[in-house]
N, CA, C, O and the ligand as a Tripos MOL2 file, in Angstrom:
@<TRIPOS>MOLECULE
protein
  245   243    62     0     0
PROTEIN
NO_CHARGES

@<TRIPOS>ATOM
      1 N          -5.6550   -3.0940   16.1300 N.3       1 MET1
      2 CA         -6.0610   -3.4850   14.7660 C.3       1 MET1
      3 C          -4.8530   -3.9730   13.9760 C.2       1 MET1
      4 O          -3.8390   -3.2780   13.9110 O.2       1 MET1
      5 N          -4.9470   -5.1600   13.3750 N.am      2 PRO2
      6 CA         -3.8140   -5.6240   12.5550 C.3       2 PRO2
      7 C          -3.7040   -4.7940   11.2820 C.2       2 PRO2
      8 O          -4.6930   -4.3020   10.7380 O.2       2 PRO2
      9 N          -2.4780   -4.6610   10.8370 N.am      3 GLN3
     10 CA         -2.2690   -3.9260    9.6010 C.3       3 GLN3
     11 C          -2.5520   -4.8460    8.4200 C.2       3 GLN3
     12 O          -2.2350   -6.0350    8.4510 O.2       3 GLN3
     13 N          -3.1320   -4.2960    7.4150 N.am      4 LYS4
     14 CA         -3.4560   -5.0560    6.2180 C.3       4 LYS4
     15 C          -2.9750   -4.2980    4.9890 C.2       4 LYS4
     16 O          -2.8380   -3.0750    5.0030 O.2       4 LYS4
     17 N          -2.7270   -5.0470    3.9390 N.am      5 ALA5
     18 CA         -2.2810   -4.4150    2.6980 C.3       5 ALA5
     19 C          -3.2910   -4.6710    1.5910 C.2       5 ALA5
     20 O          -3.8320   -5.7680    1.4580 O.2       5 ALA5
     21 N          -3.5300   -3.6360    0.8050 N.am      6 CYS6
     22 CA         -4.4710   -3.7510   -0.3150 C.3       6 CYS6
     23 C          -3.8190   -4.5380   -1.4460 C.2       6 CYS6
     24 O          -2.7000   -4.2260   -1.8530 O.2       6 CYS6
     25 N          -4.5050   -5.5480   -1.9520 N.am      7 ARG7
     26 CA         -3.9540   -6.3630   -3.0460 C.3       7 ARG7
     27 C          -3.9010   -5.5750   -4.3460 C.2       7 ARG7
     28 O          -3.1220   -5.9050   -5.2400 O.2       7 ARG7
     29 N          -4.7010   -4.5650   -4.4540 N.am      8 VAL8
     30 CA         -4.7760   -3.7990   -5.6980 C.3       8 VAL8
     31 C          -3.6970   -2.7190   -5.7440 C.2       8 VAL8
     32 O          -2.9340   -2.6570   -6.7080 O.2       8 VAL8
     33 N          -3.6190   -1.8670   -4.7190 N.am      9 CYS9
     34 CA         -2.6690   -0.7550   -4.7900 C.3       9 CYS9
     35 C          -1.5730   -0.8350   -3.7440 C.2       9 CYS9
     36 O          -0.7500    0.0770   -3.6590 O.2       9 CYS9
     37 N          -1.5320   -1.9080   -2.9320 N.am     10 LYS10
     38 CA         -0.4340   -2.1800   -2.0010 C.3      10 LYS10
     39 C          -0.3650   -1.2580   -0.7820 C.2      10 LYS10
     40 O           0.5530   -1.3780    0.0280 O.2      10 LYS10
     41 N          -1.2940   -0.3700   -0.6490 N.am     11 VAL11
     42 CA         -1.2680    0.5200    0.5100 C.3      11 VAL11
     43 C          -1.5470   -0.2770    1.7840 C.2      11 VAL11
     44 O          -2.3600   -1.2010    1.7880 O.2      11 VAL11
     45 N          -0.8500    0.1040    2.8750 N.am     12 VAL12
     46 CA         -1.0300   -0.5810    4.1540 C.3      12 VAL12
     47 C          -1.9620    0.2500    5.0200 C.2      12 VAL12
     48 O          -1.7930    1.4620    5.1570 O.2      12 VAL12
     49 N          -2.9480   -0.4210    5.6010 N.am     13 THR13
     50 CA         -3.9590    0.2790    6.3790 C.3      13 THR13
     51 C          -4.4480   -0.6180    7.5060 C.2      13 THR13
     52 O          -4.2520   -1.8320    7.4560 O.2      13 THR13
     53 N          -5.0710   -0.0490    8.5090 N.am     14 SER14
     54 CA         -5.7040   -0.8860    9.5290 C.3      14 SER14
     55 C          -7.2310   -0.8420    9.3850 C.2      14 SER14
     56 O          -7.9600   -1.4000   10.2060 O.2      14 SER14
     57 N          -7.6940   -0.1770    8.3400 N.am     15 ASP15
     58 CA         -9.1350   -0.1510    8.0660 C.3      15 ASP15
     59 C          -9.5510   -1.4110    7.3120 C.2      15 ASP15
     60 O          -8.7040   -2.1650    6.8350 O.2      15 ASP15
     61 N         -10.8360   -1.6290    7.2090 N.am     16 ASN16
     62 CA        -11.3390   -2.7750    6.4530 C.3      16 ASN16
     63 C         -11.5510   -2.4450    4.9900 C.2      16 ASN16
     64 O         -11.8280   -3.3230    4.1740 O.2      16 ASN16
     65 N         -11.4170   -1.1770    4.6710 N.am     17 VAL17
     66 CA        -11.5630   -0.7350    3.2910 C.3      17 VAL17
     67 C         -10.3080    0.0500    2.9230 C.2      17 VAL17
     68 O          -9.8190    0.8620    3.7080 O.2      17 VAL17
     69 N          -9.7970   -0.2000    1.7230 N.am     18 CYS18
     70 CA         -8.5990    0.5110    1.2800 C.3      18 CYS18
     71 C          -8.8940    2.0090    1.1530 C.2      18 CYS18
     72 O          -9.8670    2.3960    0.5060 O.2      18 CYS18
     73 N          -8.0530    2.8580    1.7730 N.am     19 PRO19
     74 CA         -8.2990    4.3060    1.7030 C.3      19 PRO19
     75 C          -8.0110    4.8960    0.3250 C.2      19 PRO19
     76 O          -8.4370    6.0110    0.0270 O.2      19 PRO19
     77 N          -7.2930    4.1570   -0.5120 N.am     20 VAL20
     78 CA         -6.9350    4.6830   -1.8350 C.3      20 VAL20
     79 C          -7.9480    4.2780   -2.9030 C.2      20 VAL20
     80 O          -8.5270    5.1330   -3.5730 O.2      20 VAL20
     81 N          -8.1600    2.9570   -3.0590 N.am     21 CYS21
     82 CA         -9.0470    2.5050   -4.1410 C.3      21 CYS21
     83 C         -10.4440    2.1460   -3.6430 C.2      21 CYS21
     84 O         -11.3170    1.7900   -4.4340 O.2      21 CYS21
     85 N         -10.6540    2.2410   -2.3270 N.am     22 LYS22
     86 CA        -11.9510    1.9450   -1.7020 C.3      22 LYS22
     87 C         -12.3550    0.4810   -1.8540 C.2      22 LYS22
     88 O         -13.5100    0.1190   -1.6330 O.2      22 LYS22
     89 N         -11.3950   -0.3490   -2.2310 N.am     23 GLY23
     90 CA        -11.6830   -1.7660   -2.3840 C.3      23 GLY23
     91 C         -11.5680   -2.4770   -1.0460 C.2      23 GLY23
     92 O         -11.0640   -1.9100   -0.0770 O.2      23 GLY23
     93 N         -12.0280   -3.7050   -0.9930 N.am     24 SER24
     94 CA        -11.9510   -4.4510    0.2580 C.3      24 SER24
     95 C         -11.0790   -5.6980    0.1210 C.2      24 SER24
     96 O         -11.1730   -6.6160    0.9350 O.2      24 SER24
     97 N         -10.2350   -5.7290   -0.9040 N.am     25 GLU25
     98 CA         -9.3280   -6.8610   -1.0910 C.3      25 GLU25
     99 C          -8.0550   -6.6420   -0.2920 C.2      25 GLU25
    100 O          -6.9970   -6.3530   -0.8500 O.2      25 GLU25
    101 N          -8.1730   -6.7850    1.0230 N.am     26 LEU26
    102 CA         -7.0410   -6.5440    1.9020 C.3      26 LEU26
    103 C          -6.4960   -7.8590    2.4340 C.2      26 LEU26
    104 O          -7.2490   -8.7940    2.7070 O.2      26 LEU26
    105 N          -5.1720   -7.9180    2.5780 N.am     27 SER27
    106 CA         -4.5320   -9.1330    3.0550 C.3      27 SER27
    107 C          -3.6480   -8.8250    4.2530 C.2      27 SER27
    108 O          -2.9190   -7.8330    4.2620 O.2      27 SER27
    109 N          -3.7190   -9.6900    5.2690 N.am     28 GLU28
    110 CA         -2.8190   -9.5140    6.4180 C.3      28 GLU28
    111 C          -1.4860  -10.1820    6.1610 C.2      28 GLU28
    112 O          -0.5460  -10.0510    6.9450 O.2      28 GLU28
    113 N          -1.4170  -10.9000    5.0500 N.am     29 ASP29
    114 CA         -0.2280  -11.6760    4.7420 C.3      29 ASP29
    115 C           0.6480  -10.9140    3.7490 C.2      29 ASP29
    116 O           0.6310  -11.1920    2.5500 O.2      29 ASP29
    117 N           1.4050   -9.9620    4.2570 N.am     30 PHE30
    118 CA          2.2560   -9.1680    3.3730 C.3      30 PHE30
    119 C           3.6620   -9.0300    3.9550 C.2      30 PHE30
    120 O           3.8660   -9.1780    5.1600 O.2      30 PHE30
    121 N           4.6190   -8.7470    3.0830 N.am     31 PHE31
    122 CA          6.0220   -8.6230    3.4730 C.3      31 PHE31
    123 C           6.5650   -7.2760    3.0690 C.2      31 PHE31
    124 O           6.1510   -6.6850    2.0720 O.2      31 PHE31
    125 N           7.5030   -6.8060    3.8660 N.am     32 GLY32
    126 CA          8.2020   -5.5830    3.4780 C.3      32 GLY32
    127 C           7.2990   -4.3820    3.6560 C.2      32 GLY32
    128 O           6.0740   -4.4920    3.7070 O.2      32 GLY32
    129 N           7.9310   -3.2580    3.7460 N.am     33 PHE33
    130 CA          7.2060   -2.0790    4.1170 C.3      33 PHE33
    131 C           7.9700   -0.8790    3.5850 C.2      33 PHE33
    132 O           9.1570   -0.7260    3.8750 O.2      33 PHE33
    133 N           7.3290   -0.0510    2.8320 N.am     34 VAL34
    134 CA          7.9900    1.1780    2.3890 C.3      34 VAL34
    135 C           7.0980    2.3570    2.7160 C.2      34 VAL34
    136 O           5.8710    2.2750    2.6690 O.2      34 VAL34
    137 N           7.7510    3.4510    3.0480 N.am     35 ILE35
    138 CA          6.9950    4.6810    3.2740 C.3      35 ILE35
    139 C           7.3490    5.6360    2.1470 C.2      35 ILE35
    140 O           8.5070    6.0200    1.9810 O.2      35 ILE35
    141 N           6.3600    6.0070    1.3910 N.am     36 ILE36
    142 CA          6.5540    6.9480    0.2890 C.3      36 ILE36
    143 C           6.1330    8.3290    0.7950 C.2      36 ILE36
    144 O           4.9840    8.5510    1.1790 O.2      36 ILE36
    145 N           7.0980    9.2430    0.7830 N.am     37 LEU37
    146 CA          6.7980   10.5910    1.2820 C.3      37 LEU37
    147 C           6.3200   11.4990    0.1520 C.2      37 LEU37
    148 O           5.4120   12.3110    0.3300 O.2      37 LEU37
    149 N           6.9430   11.3480   -1.0040 N.am     38 ASP38
    150 CA          6.5610   12.1630   -2.1460 C.3      38 ASP38
    151 C           6.5700   11.2740   -3.3900 C.2      38 ASP38
    152 O           7.6190   11.0350   -3.9880 O.2      38 ASP38
    153 N           5.4060   10.7990   -3.7630 N.am     39 ALA39
    154 CA          5.3020    9.8240   -4.8540 C.3      39 ALA39
    155 C           5.8340   10.3640   -6.1780 C.2      39 ALA39
    156 O           6.3320    9.6030   -7.0080 O.2      39 ALA39
    157 N           5.7280   11.6680   -6.3730 N.am     40 SER40
    158 CA          6.1680   12.2330   -7.6470 C.3      40 SER40
    159 C           7.6910   12.2840   -7.7620 C.2      40 SER40
    160 O           8.2220   12.4260   -8.8630 O.2      40 SER40
    161 N           8.4040   12.1680   -6.6220 N.am     41 LYS41
    162 CA          9.8590   12.2490   -6.6550 C.3      41 LYS41
    163 C          10.5240   10.9080   -6.3700 C.2      41 LYS41
    164 O          11.7520   10.8210   -6.3350 O.2      41 LYS41
    165 N           9.7370    9.8770   -6.1710 N.am     42 SER42
    166 CA         10.2890    8.5810   -5.8020 C.3      42 SER42
    167 C          10.2930    7.6050   -6.9760 C.2      42 SER42
    168 O           9.2560    7.3480   -7.5870 O.2      42 SER42
    169 N          11.4840    7.0600   -7.2870 N.am     43 GLN43
    170 CA         11.5680    6.0770   -8.3660 C.3      43 GLN43
    171 C          10.8510    4.8040   -7.9870 C.2      43 GLN43
    172 O          10.2480    4.1380   -8.8290 O.2      43 GLN43
    173 N          10.9200    4.4690   -6.7000 N.am     44 LEU44
    174 CA         10.2400    3.2730   -6.2180 C.3      44 LEU44
    175 C           8.7260    3.4170   -6.3910 C.2      44 LEU44
    176 O           8.0440    2.4780   -6.8020 O.2      44 LEU44
    177 N           8.2290    4.5730   -6.0800 N.am     45 ALA45
    178 CA          6.8000    4.8340   -6.2440 C.3      45 ALA45
    179 C           6.3970    4.6980   -7.7050 C.2      45 ALA45
    180 O           5.3310    4.1700   -8.0240 O.2      45 ALA45
    181 N           7.2620    5.1810   -8.5810 N.am     46 GLU46
    182 CA          6.9720    5.1020  -10.0060 C.3      46 GLU46
    183 C           6.9150    3.6420  -10.4520 C.2      46 GLU46
    184 O           6.0260    3.2270  -11.1960 O.2      46 GLU46
    185 N           7.9070    2.8740   -9.9650 N.am     47 LYS47
    186 CA          7.9820    1.4600  -10.2940 C.3      47 LYS47
    187 C           6.7470    0.7010   -9.8020 C.2      47 LYS47
    188 O           6.2210   -0.1780  -10.4840 O.2      47 LYS47
    189 N           6.3030    1.0680   -8.6010 N.am     48 MET48
    190 CA          5.1660    0.3760   -8.0000 C.3      48 MET48
    191 C           3.8350    1.0010   -8.3960 C.2      48 MET48
    192 O           2.7750    0.5790   -7.9320 O.2      48 MET48
    193 N           3.9000    2.0010   -9.2500 N.am     49 LYS49
    194 CA          2.7130    2.7160   -9.7260 C.3      49 LYS49
    195 C           1.9180    3.3510   -8.5660 C.2      49 LYS49
    196 O           0.6880    3.3390   -8.5370 O.2      49 LYS49
    197 N           2.6840    3.8990   -7.6230 N.am     50 ILE50
    198 CA          2.0610    4.5650   -6.4810 C.3      50 ILE50
    199 C           1.9360    6.0580   -6.7920 C.2      50 ILE50
    200 O           2.8910    6.6880   -7.2460 O.2      50 ILE50
    201 N           0.7840    6.5980   -6.5490 N.am     51 LYS51
    202 CA          0.5630    8.0040   -6.8720 C.3      51 LYS51
    203 C           0.3480    8.8730   -5.6370 C.2      51 LYS51
    204 O           0.3470   10.1010   -5.7220 O.2      51 LYS51
    205 N           0.1690    8.2270   -4.5000 N.am     52 GLU52
    206 CA         -0.0590    9.0050   -3.2910 C.3      52 GLU52
    207 C           0.9290    8.6460   -2.2070 C.2      52 GLU52
    208 O           1.3650    7.4980   -2.1250 O.2      52 GLU52
    209 N           1.2930    9.6050   -1.3700 N.am     53 ALA53
    210 CA          2.1770    9.3420   -0.2490 C.3      53 ALA53
    211 C           1.4820    8.4070    0.7290 C.2      53 ALA53
    212 O           0.2610    8.4320    0.8770 O.2      53 ALA53
    213 N           2.2830    7.5850    1.3890 N.am     54 GLY54
    214 CA          1.6830    6.6810    2.3620 C.3      54 GLY54
    215 C           2.5850    5.5050    2.6410 C.2      54 GLY54
    216 O           3.7540    5.4960    2.2540 O.2      54 GLY54
    217 N           2.0340    4.5080    3.3170 N.am     55 GLN55
    218 CA          2.7650    3.3010    3.6680 C.3      55 GLN55
    219 C           2.3160    2.1840    2.7380 C.2      55 GLN55
    220 O           1.1230    1.9640    2.5310 O.2      55 GLN55
    221 N           3.3040    1.4820    2.1800 N.am     56 TYR56
    222 CA          2.9800    0.4400    1.2040 C.3      56 TYR56
    223 C           3.7150   -0.8630    1.5030 C.2      56 TYR56
    224 O           4.8230   -0.8560    2.0400 O.2      56 TYR56
    225 N           3.0870   -1.9720    1.1510 N.am     57 ALA57
    226 CA          3.7030   -3.2850    1.2750 C.3      57 ALA57
    227 C           4.4760   -3.6010    0.0070 C.2      57 ALA57
    228 O           4.0680   -3.2290   -1.0930 O.2      57 ALA57
    229 N           5.6090   -4.2970    0.1740 N.am     58 LEU58
    230 CA          6.3950   -4.6750   -1.0040 C.3      58 LEU58
    231 C           5.8300   -5.9180   -1.6680 C.2      58 LEU58
    232 O           5.7650   -6.0050   -2.8950 O.2      58 LEU58
    233 N           5.4190   -6.8860   -0.8440 N.am     59 LYS59
    234 CA          4.8730   -8.1270   -1.3970 C.3      59 LYS59
    235 C           3.6350   -8.5290   -0.6290 C.2      59 LYS59
    236 O           3.6040   -8.4730    0.6010 O.2      59 LYS59
    237 N           2.6270   -8.9300   -1.3550 N.am     60 ILE60
    238 CA          1.3800   -9.3810   -0.7330 C.3      60 ILE60
    239 C           1.0800  -10.7810   -1.2550 C.2      60 ILE60
    240 O           1.1310  -11.0350   -2.4580 O.2      60 ILE60
    241 N           0.7730  -11.6680   -0.3450 N.am     61 ARG61
    242 CA          0.4340  -13.0240   -0.7730 C.3      61 ARG61
    243 C          -1.0690  -13.1800   -0.8810 C.2      61 ARG61
    244 O          -1.5540  -14.2570   -1.2290 O.2      61 ARG61
    245 ZN         -6.3640   -0.2970   -2.7520 Zn       62 ZN62
@<TRIPOS>BOND
     1     1     2 1
     2     2     3 1
     3     3     4 2
     4     3     5 am
     5     5     6 1
     6     6     7 1
     7     7     8 2
     8     7     9 am
     9     9    10 1
    10    10    11 1
    11    11    12 2
    12    11    13 am
    13    13    14 1
    14    14    15 1
    15    15    16 2
    16    15    17 am
    17    17    18 1
    18    18    19 1
    19    19    20 2
    20    19    21 am
    21    21    22 1
    22    22    23 1
    23    23    24 2
    24    23    25 am
    25    25    26 1
    26    26    27 1
    27    27    28 2
    28    27    29 am
    29    29    30 1
    30    30    31 1
    31    31    32 2
    32    31    33 am
    33    33    34 1
    34    34    35 1
    35    35    36 2
    36    35    37 am
    37    37    38 1
    38    38    39 1
    39    39    40 2
    40    39    41 am
    41    41    42 1
    42    42    43 1
    43    43    44 2
    44    43    45 am
    45    45    46 1
    46    46    47 1
    47    47    48 2
    48    47    49 am
    49    49    50 1
    50    50    51 1
    51    51    52 2
    52    51    53 am
    53    53    54 1
    54    54    55 1
    55    55    56 2
    56    55    57 am
    57    57    58 1
    58    58    59 1
    59    59    60 2
    60    59    61 am
    61    61    62 1
    62    62    63 1
    63    63    64 2
    64    63    65 am
    65    65    66 1
    66    66    67 1
    67    67    68 2
    68    67    69 am
    69    69    70 1
    70    70    71 1
    71    71    72 2
    72    71    73 am
    73    73    74 1
    74    74    75 1
    75    75    76 2
    76    75    77 am
    77    77    78 1
    78    78    79 1
    79    79    80 2
    80    79    81 am
    81    81    82 1
    82    82    83 1
    83    83    84 2
    84    83    85 am
    85    85    86 1
    86    86    87 1
    87    87    88 2
    88    87    89 am
    89    89    90 1
    90    90    91 1
    91    91    92 2
    92    91    93 am
    93    93    94 1
    94    94    95 1
    95    95    96 2
    96    95    97 am
    97    97    98 1
    98    98    99 1
    99    99   100 2
   100    99   101 am
   101   101   102 1
   102   102   103 1
   103   103   104 2
   104   103   105 am
   105   105   106 1
   106   106   107 1
   107   107   108 2
   108   107   109 am
   109   109   110 1
   110   110   111 1
   111   111   112 2
   112   111   113 am
   113   113   114 1
   114   114   115 1
   115   115   116 2
   116   115   117 am
   117   117   118 1
   118   118   119 1
   119   119   120 2
   120   119   121 am
   121   121   122 1
   122   122   123 1
   123   123   124 2
   124   123   125 am
   125   125   126 1
   126   126   127 1
   127   127   128 2
   128   127   129 am
   129   129   130 1
   130   130   131 1
   131   131   132 2
   132   131   133 am
   133   133   134 1
   134   134   135 1
   135   135   136 2
   136   135   137 am
   137   137   138 1
   138   138   139 1
   139   139   140 2
   140   139   141 am
   141   141   142 1
   142   142   143 1
   143   143   144 2
   144   143   145 am
   145   145   146 1
   146   146   147 1
   147   147   148 2
   148   147   149 am
   149   149   150 1
   150   150   151 1
   151   151   152 2
   152   151   153 am
   153   153   154 1
   154   154   155 1
   155   155   156 2
   156   155   157 am
   157   157   158 1
   158   158   159 1
   159   159   160 2
   160   159   161 am
   161   161   162 1
   162   162   163 1
   163   163   164 2
   164   163   165 am
   165   165   166 1
   166   166   167 1
   167   167   168 2
   168   167   169 am
   169   169   170 1
   170   170   171 1
   171   171   172 2
   172   171   173 am
   173   173   174 1
   174   174   175 1
   175   175   176 2
   176   175   177 am
   177   177   178 1
   178   178   179 1
   179   179   180 2
   180   179   181 am
   181   181   182 1
   182   182   183 1
   183   183   184 2
   184   183   185 am
   185   185   186 1
   186   186   187 1
   187   187   188 2
   188   187   189 am
   189   189   190 1
   190   190   191 1
   191   191   192 2
   192   191   193 am
   193   193   194 1
   194   194   195 1
   195   195   196 2
   196   195   197 am
   197   197   198 1
   198   198   199 1
   199   199   200 2
   200   199   201 am
   201   201   202 1
   202   202   203 1
   203   203   204 2
   204   203   205 am
   205   205   206 1
   206   206   207 1
   207   207   208 2
   208   207   209 am
   209   209   210 1
   210   210   211 1
   211   211   212 2
   212   211   213 am
   213   213   214 1
   214   214   215 1
   215   215   216 2
   216   215   217 am
   217   217   218 1
   218   218   219 1
   219   219   220 2
   220   219   221 am
   221   221   222 1
   222   222   223 1
   223   223   224 2
   224   223   225 am
   225   225   226 1
   226   226   227 1
   227   227   228 2
   228   227   229 am
   229   229   230 1
   230   230   231 1
   231   231   232 2
   232   231   233 am
   233   233   234 1
   234   234   235 1
   235   235   236 2
   236   235   237 am
   237   237   238 1
   238   238   239 1
   239   239   240 2
   240   239   241 am
   241   241   242 1
   242   242   243 1
   243   243   244 2
@<TRIPOS>SUBSTRUCTURE
     1 MET1         2 RESIDUE 1 A MET
     2 PRO2         6 RESIDUE 1 A PRO
     3 GLN3        10 RESIDUE 1 A GLN
     4 LYS4        14 RESIDUE 1 A LYS
     5 ALA5        18 RESIDUE 1 A ALA
     6 CYS6        22 RESIDUE 1 A CYS
     7 ARG7        26 RESIDUE 1 A ARG
     8 VAL8        30 RESIDUE 1 A VAL
     9 CYS9        34 RESIDUE 1 A CYS
    10 LYS10       38 RESIDUE 1 A LYS
    11 VAL11       42 RESIDUE 1 A VAL
    12 VAL12       46 RESIDUE 1 A VAL
    13 THR13       50 RESIDUE 1 A THR
    14 SER14       54 RESIDUE 1 A SER
    15 ASP15       58 RESIDUE 1 A ASP
    16 ASN16       62 RESIDUE 1 A ASN
    17 VAL17       66 RESIDUE 1 A VAL
    18 CYS18       70 RESIDUE 1 A CYS
    19 PRO19       74 RESIDUE 1 A PRO
    20 VAL20       78 RESIDUE 1 A VAL
    21 CYS21       82 RESIDUE 1 A CYS
    22 LYS22       86 RESIDUE 1 A LYS
    23 GLY23       90 RESIDUE 1 A GLY
    24 SER24       94 RESIDUE 1 A SER
    25 GLU25       98 RESIDUE 1 A GLU
    26 LEU26      102 RESIDUE 1 A LEU
    27 SER27      106 RESIDUE 1 A SER
    28 GLU28      110 RESIDUE 1 A GLU
    29 ASP29      114 RESIDUE 1 A ASP
    30 PHE30      118 RESIDUE 1 A PHE
    31 PHE31      122 RESIDUE 1 A PHE
    32 GLY32      126 RESIDUE 1 A GLY
    33 PHE33      130 RESIDUE 1 A PHE
    34 VAL34      134 RESIDUE 1 A VAL
    35 ILE35      138 RESIDUE 1 A ILE
    36 ILE36      142 RESIDUE 1 A ILE
    37 LEU37      146 RESIDUE 1 A LEU
    38 ASP38      150 RESIDUE 1 A ASP
    39 ALA39      154 RESIDUE 1 A ALA
    40 SER40      158 RESIDUE 1 A SER
    41 LYS41      162 RESIDUE 1 A LYS
    42 SER42      166 RESIDUE 1 A SER
    43 GLN43      170 RESIDUE 1 A GLN
    44 LEU44      174 RESIDUE 1 A LEU
    45 ALA45      178 RESIDUE 1 A ALA
    46 GLU46      182 RESIDUE 1 A GLU
    47 LYS47      186 RESIDUE 1 A LYS
    48 MET48      190 RESIDUE 1 A MET
    49 LYS49      194 RESIDUE 1 A LYS
    50 ILE50      198 RESIDUE 1 A ILE
    51 LYS51      202 RESIDUE 1 A LYS
    52 GLU52      206 RESIDUE 1 A GLU
    53 ALA53      210 RESIDUE 1 A ALA
    54 GLY54      214 RESIDUE 1 A GLY
    55 GLN55      218 RESIDUE 1 A GLN
    56 TYR56      222 RESIDUE 1 A TYR
    57 ALA57      226 RESIDUE 1 A ALA
    58 LEU58      230 RESIDUE 1 A LEU
    59 LYS59      234 RESIDUE 1 A LYS
    60 ILE60      238 RESIDUE 1 A ILE
    61 ARG61      242 RESIDUE 1 A ARG
    62 ZN62       245 GROUP 0 **** ****
């Protein structure tokens, strides 16, 4: 399964539905990859408005 990134919350998943926002606006065309282990302690997570641990794309086209 190709990895896809949610256009809304940037989470990377191989499902057809975003596990975070339950939306289906997923794109296979994304760049960069960050793993957030603890969203409450990560400045990057704060900047990207990420609230849950997981894998996220930096840029989605
Ligand atoms: Zn989402």
